[in-house]
C-alpha beads as a LAMMPS data file, in Angstrom:
LAMMPS data file: protein, C-alpha beads

436 atoms
435 bonds

1 atom types
1 bond types

-500.0 500.0 xlo xhi
-500.0 500.0 ylo yhi
-500.0 500.0 zlo zhi

Masses

1 110.0

Atoms # bond

1 1 1 -406.556 73.069 148.044
2 1 1 -407.620 74.766 144.837
3 1 1 -410.719 76.348 144.133
4 1 1 -412.604 75.589 140.897
5 1 1 -411.759 79.161 139.771
6 1 1 -408.191 78.008 139.927
7 1 1 -408.540 74.818 138.094
8 1 1 -406.815 74.799 134.773
9 1 1 -408.731 75.269 131.643
10 1 1 -409.398 72.609 129.404
11 1 1 -407.370 73.082 126.228
12 1 1 -409.885 71.761 123.931
13 1 1 -412.561 73.865 125.043
14 1 1 -410.037 76.871 124.871
15 1 1 -409.101 76.004 121.281
16 1 1 -412.720 75.319 120.153
17 1 1 -413.919 78.370 121.806
18 1 1 -411.139 80.620 120.590
19 1 1 -411.725 79.377 117.075
20 1 1 -415.440 80.112 117.264
21 1 1 -414.848 83.758 118.289
22 1 1 -412.319 84.089 115.620
23 1 1 -414.576 82.798 112.826
24 1 1 -417.338 84.950 114.138
25 1 1 -415.333 88.272 113.488
26 1 1 -413.207 86.983 110.711
27 1 1 -415.838 88.013 107.880
28 1 1 -414.811 87.336 104.407
29 1 1 -416.286 90.898 103.465
30 1 1 -413.809 92.463 105.964
31 1 1 -410.835 91.113 104.024
32 1 1 -411.274 94.064 101.481
33 1 1 -410.502 96.596 104.075
34 1 1 -407.334 96.150 105.406
35 1 1 -405.160 95.890 102.225
36 1 1 -406.219 99.149 100.904
37 1 1 -405.961 100.910 104.176
38 1 1 -402.394 99.613 104.191
39 1 1 -401.974 100.700 100.663
40 1 1 -402.845 104.271 101.428
41 1 1 -401.143 104.540 104.651
42 1 1 -397.900 103.864 103.274
43 1 1 -394.829 104.092 106.025
44 1 1 -397.548 104.897 108.666
45 1 1 -399.198 101.235 108.205
46 1 1 -398.470 100.378 112.042
47 1 1 -400.378 103.655 113.250
48 1 1 -403.438 102.744 110.995
49 1 1 -403.284 99.171 112.320
50 1 1 -403.448 100.478 115.636
51 1 1 -406.568 102.357 115.061
52 1 1 -408.289 99.707 113.105
53 1 1 -407.573 96.845 115.625
54 1 1 -409.064 99.194 118.255
55 1 1 -412.449 99.512 116.656
56 1 1 -412.180 96.210 114.732
57 1 1 -410.660 93.838 117.173
58 1 1 -410.392 95.004 120.880
59 1 1 -414.005 96.504 120.826
60 1 1 -415.696 93.271 119.401
61 1 1 -413.757 91.145 121.719
62 1 1 -414.918 93.294 124.781
63 1 1 -418.454 92.932 123.326
64 1 1 -418.079 88.992 124.089
65 1 1 -416.687 89.563 127.336
66 1 1 -419.957 91.775 128.180
67 1 1 -422.030 88.903 126.898
68 1 1 -420.184 86.628 129.325
69 1 1 -420.977 88.896 131.963
70 1 1 -424.650 89.702 131.542
71 1 1 -425.585 86.219 130.170
72 1 1 -428.326 87.971 128.138
73 1 1 -429.598 88.817 124.580
74 1 1 -429.302 92.074 122.527
75 1 1 -431.990 93.502 124.554
76 1 1 -430.410 93.137 127.596
77 1 1 -427.334 95.279 126.378
78 1 1 -429.250 98.473 126.328
79 1 1 -432.139 97.797 128.817
80 1 1 -430.357 99.784 131.641
81 1 1 -431.071 102.878 129.730
82 1 1 -434.605 102.143 129.195
83 1 1 -436.861 99.126 127.780
84 1 1 -438.135 101.435 125.080
85 1 1 -434.403 102.548 124.084
86 1 1 -433.200 99.025 124.036
87 1 1 -436.153 97.925 121.710
88 1 1 -435.525 100.889 119.323
89 1 1 -431.941 100.121 119.498
90 1 1 -432.223 96.623 118.611
91 1 1 -434.617 97.464 115.542
92 1 1 -431.870 99.782 114.414
93 1 1 -429.055 97.459 114.650
94 1 1 -430.930 94.718 112.761
95 1 1 -432.071 97.260 110.053
96 1 1 -428.575 98.400 109.463
97 1 1 -427.580 94.652 109.626
98 1 1 -429.843 93.515 106.511
99 1 1 -429.418 96.926 104.739
100 1 1 -425.715 97.201 104.523
101 1 1 -423.347 94.302 105.438
102 1 1 -425.760 91.768 103.919
103 1 1 -426.002 93.330 100.483
104 1 1 -422.307 93.991 100.460
105 1 1 -421.531 90.496 100.561
106 1 1 -423.211 90.220 97.251
107 1 1 -421.188 93.206 95.882
108 1 1 -417.946 91.404 97.303
109 1 1 -418.787 88.156 95.611
110 1 1 -419.414 90.060 92.339
111 1 1 -416.263 91.949 92.295
112 1 1 -414.229 89.020 93.417
113 1 1 -415.491 86.143 91.743
114 1 1 -418.009 87.069 88.911
115 1 1 -416.804 90.215 87.315
116 1 1 -413.469 89.176 86.402
117 1 1 -414.306 86.065 84.760
118 1 1 -417.830 87.010 83.074
119 1 1 -419.168 89.977 81.685
120 1 1 -422.484 89.827 83.637
121 1 1 -424.327 92.677 85.356
122 1 1 -424.044 93.041 89.123
123 1 1 -427.765 93.284 89.277
124 1 1 -428.017 89.633 87.932
125 1 1 -425.433 88.766 90.598
126 1 1 -427.414 90.082 93.327
127 1 1 -430.630 88.699 92.057
128 1 1 -429.270 84.903 91.886
129 1 1 -427.385 85.571 95.117
130 1 1 -430.357 86.568 97.279
131 1 1 -432.596 84.355 95.440
132 1 1 -430.388 81.403 96.874
133 1 1 -430.043 83.310 100.329
134 1 1 -433.795 83.299 100.554
135 1 1 -434.263 79.681 99.764
136 1 1 -431.721 78.616 102.558
137 1 1 -433.262 81.037 105.006
138 1 1 -436.692 79.613 104.586
139 1 1 -435.648 76.246 104.594
140 1 1 -433.158 76.786 107.578
141 1 1 -430.463 73.949 106.736
142 1 1 -427.332 73.198 108.859
143 1 1 -425.269 72.619 105.726
144 1 1 -424.005 76.257 105.691
145 1 1 -422.958 75.794 109.185
146 1 1 -420.719 72.913 108.216
147 1 1 -419.419 74.451 105.226
148 1 1 -418.777 77.835 107.250
149 1 1 -416.462 75.895 109.466
150 1 1 -414.338 74.400 106.423
151 1 1 -414.212 77.860 105.013
152 1 1 -412.689 79.876 107.423
153 1 1 -409.525 77.735 107.727
154 1 1 -409.177 77.592 103.823
155 1 1 -409.354 81.414 103.534
156 1 1 -406.805 81.676 106.683
157 1 1 -404.392 79.572 104.944
158 1 1 -404.399 81.437 101.748
159 1 1 -404.140 84.741 103.430
160 1 1 -401.164 83.471 105.632
161 1 1 -399.278 82.120 102.479
162 1 1 -400.000 85.628 100.754
163 1 1 -399.071 87.566 103.873
164 1 1 -395.693 85.595 104.419
165 1 1 -394.824 85.426 100.654
166 1 1 -395.096 89.484 100.522
167 1 1 -393.082 89.799 103.776
168 1 1 -390.196 87.606 102.391
169 1 1 -390.071 88.539 98.808
170 1 1 -390.743 92.225 98.893
171 1 1 -388.315 95.093 99.884
172 1 1 -389.778 97.202 102.645
173 1 1 -389.726 100.413 100.751
174 1 1 -392.703 102.428 101.801
175 1 1 -394.443 105.020 100.108
176 1 1 -395.283 108.269 102.151
177 1 1 -398.698 108.129 103.664
178 1 1 -401.257 110.101 101.902
179 1 1 -403.452 110.171 105.007
180 1 1 -403.666 113.303 106.998
181 1 1 -405.050 111.365 110.052
182 1 1 -403.988 107.485 109.918
183 1 1 -404.840 106.761 113.410
184 1 1 -408.288 108.082 113.385
185 1 1 -408.777 106.756 109.807
186 1 1 -408.050 103.140 110.961
187 1 1 -410.552 103.690 113.726
188 1 1 -413.362 104.662 111.536
189 1 1 -412.342 101.964 108.794
190 1 1 -412.911 99.373 111.783
191 1 1 -416.282 100.655 111.972
192 1 1 -416.935 99.094 108.287
193 1 1 -416.123 95.517 109.811
194 1 1 -419.481 95.631 111.542
195 1 1 -417.884 93.452 114.213
196 1 1 -418.927 95.355 117.179
197 1 1 -422.458 94.916 116.062
198 1 1 -421.870 91.237 115.287
199 1 1 -420.499 91.000 118.865
200 1 1 -423.621 92.160 120.585
201 1 1 -425.922 90.477 118.054
202 1 1 -424.339 86.958 117.795
203 1 1 -422.418 86.916 120.936
204 1 1 -425.327 85.585 123.114
205 1 1 -425.312 82.472 120.674
206 1 1 -421.551 81.772 121.468
207 1 1 -422.566 82.023 124.953
208 1 1 -425.365 79.481 124.862
209 1 1 -422.981 77.414 123.036
210 1 1 -420.394 77.306 125.832
211 1 1 -423.193 76.687 128.496
212 1 1 -424.530 73.737 126.545
213 1 1 -420.990 72.274 126.310
214 1 1 -419.584 73.093 129.571
215 1 1 -422.540 72.373 131.706
216 1 1 -420.427 71.231 134.785
217 1 1 -418.378 74.320 134.646
218 1 1 -419.003 77.144 137.230
219 1 1 -419.965 80.756 136.100
220 1 1 -416.381 81.880 136.991
221 1 1 -414.685 79.019 134.994
222 1 1 -416.743 80.097 131.893
223 1 1 -416.202 83.449 132.329
224 1 1 -412.340 82.738 132.450
225 1 1 -412.536 80.273 129.517
226 1 1 -414.304 83.235 127.549
227 1 1 -411.510 85.702 128.581
228 1 1 -408.736 83.548 127.412
229 1 1 -410.461 82.454 124.199
230 1 1 -411.154 85.922 123.584
231 1 1 -407.594 86.809 123.972
232 1 1 -406.367 84.187 121.691
233 1 1 -408.851 85.142 119.099
234 1 1 -407.952 88.991 119.401
235 1 1 -404.279 88.099 118.984
236 1 1 -405.369 85.786 115.779
237 1 1 -407.260 88.677 114.407
238 1 1 -404.702 91.226 114.887
239 1 1 -402.163 89.109 113.138
240 1 1 -404.247 88.729 110.157
241 1 1 -405.568 92.401 110.031
242 1 1 -402.180 93.723 110.717
243 1 1 -400.354 91.580 108.051
244 1 1 -403.029 92.292 105.356
245 1 1 -402.519 96.156 106.128
246 1 1 -398.699 95.710 106.157
247 1 1 -398.952 93.707 102.850
248 1 1 -400.887 96.290 101.319
249 1 1 -398.439 99.106 102.427
250 1 1 -395.610 97.035 100.663
251 1 1 -397.469 97.289 97.288
252 1 1 -397.861 100.957 97.409
253 1 1 -395.627 101.186 94.122
254 1 1 -396.906 98.240 92.069
255 1 1 -400.842 99.186 91.679
256 1 1 -402.608 102.414 90.659
257 1 1 -403.503 104.701 93.497
258 1 1 -407.173 104.609 92.574
259 1 1 -407.477 100.752 92.773
260 1 1 -410.613 99.486 94.357
261 1 1 -410.574 97.430 97.454
262 1 1 -411.499 94.198 95.670
263 1 1 -409.300 95.032 92.939
264 1 1 -406.528 95.370 95.264
265 1 1 -406.971 91.993 97.190
266 1 1 -407.103 90.168 93.732
267 1 1 -403.940 91.903 92.514
268 1 1 -401.979 91.177 95.673
269 1 1 -403.062 87.624 95.666
270 1 1 -402.143 87.096 91.929
271 1 1 -398.643 88.685 92.665
272 1 1 -397.864 86.685 95.398
273 1 1 -399.383 83.246 94.758
274 1 1 -400.470 83.221 91.152
275 1 1 -403.789 83.202 89.252
276 1 1 -404.851 79.720 90.311
277 1 1 -404.788 80.779 94.094
278 1 1 -406.366 83.896 93.204
279 1 1 -409.311 82.016 91.591
280 1 1 -409.459 79.759 94.522
281 1 1 -409.440 82.716 97.245
282 1 1 -412.152 84.377 95.040
283 1 1 -414.336 81.016 95.289
284 1 1 -413.780 80.665 99.201
285 1 1 -414.444 84.300 99.699
286 1 1 -417.730 84.309 98.128
287 1 1 -419.058 81.077 99.586
288 1 1 -417.874 82.622 103.087
289 1 1 -419.832 85.898 102.121
290 1 1 -422.761 83.805 101.229
291 1 1 -422.959 82.155 104.527
292 1 1 -422.666 85.416 106.311
293 1 1 -425.561 86.702 104.255
294 1 1 -427.626 83.719 105.193
295 1 1 -426.780 84.420 108.765
296 1 1 -427.769 88.100 108.918
297 1 1 -431.084 87.344 107.287
298 1 1 -431.878 84.540 109.253
299 1 1 -431.087 86.512 112.290
300 1 1 -432.926 89.399 111.557
301 1 1 -435.792 87.170 110.603
302 1 1 -435.745 85.424 113.961
303 1 1 -435.608 88.705 115.806
304 1 1 -438.906 90.054 114.139
305 1 1 -440.467 86.721 114.667
306 1 1 -439.817 86.972 118.304
307 1 1 -441.497 90.357 118.331
308 1 1 -444.590 89.206 116.551
309 1 1 -445.330 86.109 118.889
310 1 1 -443.263 83.892 116.881
311 1 1 -445.212 84.354 113.828
312 1 1 -444.138 82.262 110.874
313 1 1 -445.541 85.046 108.625
314 1 1 -443.304 87.559 110.315
315 1 1 -440.139 85.487 109.747
316 1 1 -441.020 84.861 106.076
317 1 1 -442.033 88.621 105.336
318 1 1 -438.610 89.764 107.063
319 1 1 -436.678 87.175 105.249
320 1 1 -438.255 88.399 101.889
321 1 1 -437.828 92.244 102.776
322 1 1 -434.132 91.423 103.684
323 1 1 -433.307 89.690 100.562
324 1 1 -435.227 92.446 98.477
325 1 1 -433.037 95.225 100.145
326 1 1 -429.920 92.876 99.299
327 1 1 -431.047 92.849 95.556
328 1 1 -431.440 96.541 95.543
329 1 1 -428.480 97.431 97.384
330 1 1 -425.995 94.566 96.614
331 1 1 -425.992 95.614 92.650
332 1 1 -423.885 98.763 93.687
333 1 1 -420.046 98.329 93.850
334 1 1 -418.198 97.624 97.253
335 1 1 -417.005 101.418 97.291
336 1 1 -420.220 102.756 97.154
337 1 1 -422.008 100.616 99.601
338 1 1 -418.987 101.494 102.127
339 1 1 -419.593 105.224 101.561
340 1 1 -423.226 104.875 101.985
341 1 1 -422.949 102.878 105.275
342 1 1 -420.713 105.882 106.758
343 1 1 -423.704 108.007 108.255
344 1 1 -425.449 104.992 109.997
345 1 1 -422.078 103.844 111.316
346 1 1 -421.005 107.254 112.661
347 1 1 -424.463 107.238 114.488
348 1 1 -424.649 103.802 115.779
349 1 1 -421.314 102.623 116.330
350 1 1 -420.492 105.035 119.184
351 1 1 -423.433 104.026 121.067
352 1 1 -422.603 100.165 120.491
353 1 1 -419.157 100.967 121.690
354 1 1 -420.267 102.732 124.812
355 1 1 -422.778 99.853 125.411
356 1 1 -420.157 97.358 125.158
357 1 1 -417.790 99.395 127.555
358 1 1 -420.511 100.114 130.062
359 1 1 -421.617 96.352 130.236
360 1 1 -418.219 95.253 130.794
361 1 1 -417.086 97.622 133.365
362 1 1 -417.628 96.317 137.138
363 1 1 -421.196 96.601 138.144
364 1 1 -420.727 99.321 140.803
365 1 1 -419.566 101.503 137.740
366 1 1 -422.566 100.641 135.412
367 1 1 -425.513 101.492 137.447
368 1 1 -428.884 102.357 135.403
369 1 1 -428.289 106.185 135.934
370 1 1 -424.674 106.233 134.548
371 1 1 -425.931 104.162 131.526
372 1 1 -428.510 106.826 130.839
373 1 1 -426.173 109.833 131.276
374 1 1 -423.321 108.350 129.066
375 1 1 -425.488 107.091 126.304
376 1 1 -427.406 110.214 125.838
377 1 1 -424.158 112.185 125.784
378 1 1 -422.632 110.010 123.390
379 1 1 -425.552 110.324 121.219
380 1 1 -425.395 114.069 121.464
381 1 1 -421.948 114.341 120.701
382 1 1 -422.322 111.932 117.721
383 1 1 -424.680 114.137 116.049
384 1 1 -421.864 116.624 114.586
385 1 1 -419.959 113.346 113.219
386 1 1 -423.318 112.248 111.723
387 1 1 -424.003 115.581 110.115
388 1 1 -420.596 116.158 108.846
389 1 1 -420.882 112.504 107.125
390 1 1 -423.659 113.533 105.109
391 1 1 -422.134 116.679 103.946
392 1 1 -422.994 119.362 106.507
393 1 1 -419.512 119.581 107.987
394 1 1 -418.712 123.023 106.698
395 1 1 -422.301 124.440 108.066
396 1 1 -421.990 123.201 111.505
397 1 1 -418.009 123.649 111.857
398 1 1 -418.484 127.167 113.531
399 1 1 -420.708 125.876 116.366
400 1 1 -418.869 122.229 117.064
401 1 1 -415.140 123.380 116.421
402 1 1 -414.700 123.561 120.168
403 1 1 -415.385 119.789 120.617
404 1 1 -412.082 117.741 121.463
405 1 1 -411.039 115.240 118.958
406 1 1 -414.202 116.434 116.875
407 1 1 -411.668 117.130 113.875
408 1 1 -410.971 113.323 113.936
409 1 1 -414.849 112.469 113.773
410 1 1 -414.407 110.907 117.383
411 1 1 -415.838 114.036 119.173
412 1 1 -418.066 111.761 121.356
413 1 1 -415.211 109.948 123.221
414 1 1 -414.291 112.568 125.820
415 1 1 -417.558 113.839 126.639
416 1 1 -418.747 110.259 127.199
417 1 1 -415.721 109.707 129.529
418 1 1 -416.278 112.976 131.439
419 1 1 -419.965 112.235 132.052
420 1 1 -419.087 108.631 132.951
421 1 1 -416.625 109.671 135.712
422 1 1 -419.041 112.625 136.908
423 1 1 -422.059 110.303 137.047
424 1 1 -420.077 107.531 139.007
425 1 1 -418.798 110.112 141.378
426 1 1 -422.197 111.426 141.801
427 1 1 -423.771 108.093 142.368
428 1 1 -421.248 106.957 144.977
429 1 1 -421.680 110.271 146.919
430 1 1 -425.281 109.735 146.883
431 1 1 -425.047 106.278 148.200
432 1 1 -422.651 107.438 151.198
433 1 1 -425.296 110.072 152.000
434 1 1 -428.132 107.652 152.043
435 1 1 -426.384 105.476 154.527
436 1 1 -427.327 106.368 158.153

Bonds

1 1 1 2
2 1 2 3
3 1 3 4
4 1 4 5
5 1 5 6
6 1 6 7
7 1 7 8
8 1 8 9
9 1 9 10
10 1 10 11
11 1 11 12
12 1 12 13
13 1 13 14
14 1 14 15
15 1 15 16
16 1 16 17
17 1 17 18
18 1 18 19
19 1 19 20
20 1 20 21
21 1 21 22
22 1 22 23
23 1 23 24
24 1 24 25
25 1 25 26
26 1 26 27
27 1 27 28
28 1 28 29
29 1 29 30
30 1 30 31
31 1 31 32
32 1 32 33
33 1 33 34
34 1 34 35
35 1 35 36
36 1 36 37
37 1 37 38
38 1 38 39
39 1 39 40
40 1 40 41
41 1 41 42
42 1 42 43
43 1 43 44
44 1 44 45
45 1 45 46
46 1 46 47
47 1 47 48
48 1 48 49
49 1 49 50
50 1 50 51
51 1 51 52
52 1 52 53
53 1 53 54
54 1 54 55
55 1 55 56
56 1 56 57
57 1 57 58
58 1 58 59
59 1 59 60
60 1 60 61
61 1 61 62
62 1 62 63
63 1 63 64
64 1 64 65
65 1 65 66
66 1 66 67
67 1 67 68
68 1 68 69
69 1 69 70
70 1 70 71
71 1 71 72
72 1 72 73
73 1 73 74
74 1 74 75
75 1 75 76
76 1 76 77
77 1 77 78
78 1 78 79
79 1 79 80
80 1 80 81
81 1 81 82
82 1 82 83
83 1 83 84
84 1 84 85
85 1 85 86
86 1 86 87
87 1 87 88
88 1 88 89
89 1 89 90
90 1 90 91
91 1 91 92
92 1 92 93
93 1 93 94
94 1 94 95
95 1 95 96
96 1 96 97
97 1 97 98
98 1 98 99
99 1 99 100
100 1 100 101
101 1 101 102
102 1 102 103
103 1 103 104
104 1 104 105
105 1 105 106
106 1 106 107
107 1 107 108
108 1 108 109
109 1 109 110
110 1 110 111
111 1 111 112
112 1 112 113
113 1 113 114
114 1 114 115
115 1 115 116
116 1 116 117
117 1 117 118
118 1 118 119
119 1 119 120
120 1 120 121
121 1 121 122
122 1 122 123
123 1 123 124
124 1 124 125
125 1 125 126
126 1 126 127
127 1 127 128
128 1 128 129
129 1 129 130
130 1 130 131
131 1 131 132
132 1 132 133
133 1 133 134
134 1 134 135
135 1 135 136
136 1 136 137
137 1 137 138
138 1 138 139
139 1 139 140
140 1 140 141
141 1 141 142
142 1 142 143
143 1 143 144
144 1 144 145
145 1 145 146
146 1 146 147
147 1 147 148
148 1 148 149
149 1 149 150
150 1 150 151
151 1 151 152
152 1 152 153
153 1 153 154
154 1 154 155
155 1 155 156
156 1 156 157
157 1 157 158
158 1 158 159
159 1 159 160
160 1 160 161
161 1 161 162
162 1 162 163
163 1 163 164
164 1 164 165
165 1 165 166
166 1 166 167
167 1 167 168
168 1 168 169
169 1 169 170
170 1 170 171
171 1 171 172
172 1 172 173
173 1 173 174
174 1 174 175
175 1 175 176
176 1 176 177
177 1 177 178
178 1 178 179
179 1 179 180
180 1 180 181
181 1 181 182
182 1 182 183
183 1 183 184
184 1 184 185
185 1 185 186
186 1 186 187
187 1 187 188
188 1 188 189
189 1 189 190
190 1 190 191
191 1 191 192
192 1 192 193
193 1 193 194
194 1 194 195
195 1 195 196
196 1 196 197
197 1 197 198
198 1 198 199
199 1 199 200
200 1 200 201
201 1 201 202
202 1 202 203
203 1 203 204
204 1 204 205
205 1 205 206
206 1 206 207
207 1 207 208
208 1 208 209
209 1 209 210
210 1 210 211
211 1 211 212
212 1 212 213
213 1 213 214
214 1 214 215
215 1 215 216
216 1 216 217
217 1 217 218
218 1 218 219
219 1 219 220
220 1 220 221
221 1 221 222
222 1 222 223
223 1 223 224
224 1 224 225
225 1 225 226
226 1 226 227
227 1 227 228
228 1 228 229
229 1 229 230
230 1 230 231
231 1 231 232
232 1 232 233
233 1 233 234
234 1 234 235
235 1 235 236
236 1 236 237
237 1 237 238
238 1 238 239
239 1 239 240
240 1 240 241
241 1 241 242
242 1 242 243
243 1 243 244
244 1 244 245
245 1 245 246
246 1 246 247
247 1 247 248
248 1 248 249
249 1 249 250
250 1 250 251
251 1 251 252
252 1 252 253
253 1 253 254
254 1 254 255
255 1 255 256
256 1 256 257
257 1 257 258
258 1 258 259
259 1 259 260
260 1 260 261
261 1 261 262
262 1 262 263
263 1 263 264
264 1 264 265
265 1 265 266
266 1 266 267
267 1 267 268
268 1 268 269
269 1 269 270
270 1 270 271
271 1 271 272
272 1 272 273
273 1 273 274
274 1 274 275
275 1 275 276
276 1 276 277
277 1 277 278
278 1 278 279
279 1 279 280
280 1 280 281
281 1 281 282
282 1 282 283
283 1 283 284
284 1 284 285
285 1 285 286
286 1 286 287
287 1 287 288
288 1 288 289
289 1 289 290
290 1 290 291
291 1 291 292
292 1 292 293
293 1 293 294
294 1 294 295
295 1 295 296
296 1 296 297
297 1 297 298
298 1 298 299
299 1 299 300
300 1 300 301
301 1 301 302
302 1 302 303
303 1 303 304
304 1 304 305
305 1 305 306
306 1 306 307
307 1 307 308
308 1 308 309
309 1 309 310
310 1 310 311
311 1 311 312
312 1 312 313
313 1 313 314
314 1 314 315
315 1 315 316
316 1 316 317
317 1 317 318
318 1 318 319
319 1 319 320
320 1 320 321
321 1 321 322
322 1 322 323
323 1 323 324
324 1 324 325
325 1 325 326
326 1 326 327
327 1 327 328
328 1 328 329
329 1 329 330
330 1 330 331
331 1 331 332
332 1 332 333
333 1 333 334
334 1 334 335
335 1 335 336
336 1 336 337
337 1 337 338
338 1 338 339
339 1 339 340
340 1 340 341
341 1 341 342
342 1 342 343
343 1 343 344
344 1 344 345
345 1 345 346
346 1 346 347
347 1 347 348
348 1 348 349
349 1 349 350
350 1 350 351
351 1 351 352
352 1 352 353
353 1 353 354
354 1 354 355
355 1 355 356
356 1 356 357
357 1 357 358
358 1 358 359
359 1 359 360
360 1 360 361
361 1 361 362
362 1 362 363
363 1 363 364
364 1 364 365
365 1 365 366
366 1 366 367
367 1 367 368
368 1 368 369
369 1 369 370
370 1 370 371
371 1 371 372
372 1 372 373
373 1 373 374
374 1 374 375
375 1 375 376
376 1 376 377
377 1 377 378
378 1 378 379
379 1 379 380
380 1 380 381
381 1 381 382
382 1 382 383
383 1 383 384
384 1 384 385
385 1 385 386
386 1 386 387
387 1 387 388
388 1 388 389
389 1 389 390
390 1 390 391
391 1 391 392
392 1 392 393
393 1 393 394
394 1 394 395
395 1 395 396
396 1 396 397
397 1 397 398
398 1 398 399
399 1 399 400
400 1 400 401
401 1 401 402
402 1 402 403
403 1 403 404
404 1 404 405
405 1 405 406
406 1 406 407
407 1 407 408
408 1 408 409
409 1 409 410
410 1 410 411
411 1 411 412
412 1 412 413
413 1 413 414
414 1 414 415
415 1 415 416
416 1 416 417
417 1 417 418
418 1 418 419
419 1 419 420
420 1 420 421
421 1 421 422
422 1 422 423
423 1 423 424
424 1 424 425
425 1 425 426
426 1 426 427
427 1 427 428
428 1 428 429
429 1 429 430
430 1 430 431
431 1 431 432
432 1 432 433
433 1 433 434
434 1 434 435
435 1 435 436
């Protein structure tokens, strides 16, 4: 007799959940990252793809797995370190969300859909853009949710046509790579997707949705459903990101080496599908960016509201501040915002990655003491990478040159792994000694 755990997964539920996860991570603002990465990597596009998909696909999917395991909120992700740490971490995550990826959507919209056709300023674009964002956030409508479900398939179809066209029409003549560290460059560029942060912030919403739709399913069935859905969503993201990186590398001889991310995506779109398709892609990407910005500001406002006894004033004030930041930062070009984002990502992303891995690990390997030791080690060894990203690399180099992988700006990896092993061995030894 089969147990519930062995029952086959409902194909409809699997399809819906997999697409929901895919849509969560398939951000329109992220589409500008892979083509330029491939363009710069040349013949080493496959190595860059591997690095990019580790931080931009694997880690976010593991974040959803962690949510499926803990069945909680963003606060629950870090509470094993300490409640205070968790609160501070939550505030940092939301502050970064409204300060960087949200304004970047306005910048992408300007460079993709406004600047090529109208001679208007980026300030005007960001002002109008976030005025509309504020209206939608305050009025909380489900119109954008419905629109978002249509936009993702539309963008996906155009991108697949673009990738397939490039694959079958272009010669596979790659330029030599101008990257000295293609694998780590791919990992660090994957930080710019903000998808690991998206996984820990929005992942709980996906889990709640599954719980509502699959009320009769057991915990293990839902966990298995999320696991398979995550696998299929991950494969989809890998194929899209890998395809875009490969496409970018195939155009190495076509465009100027100093071309911007948005200009490259528009250029590839025009070269493969023509001007009309490029206009359609620009419109779809812009609308998808807008829905993302509304989602970020709404989510941040909801979080602050919950911290202030469900105060409506707190919600409205946060929404206003979020949109004001959007106007101020969103007027800058995409390249500048990406550069500005690097220091904060060099600090917060390692912490987020480690929290995801600790939460997805078996319970016996993720005790509170282990969380504390590994997280504080990660923070300590992330500091050199952070300082290097703000221009102090040469000054601190003599003191941190001994850190393994430090030259690749991932010096936290091996120390965190070592402390994880030592902490668990110590934990298990203490438990054995306490047994009479």
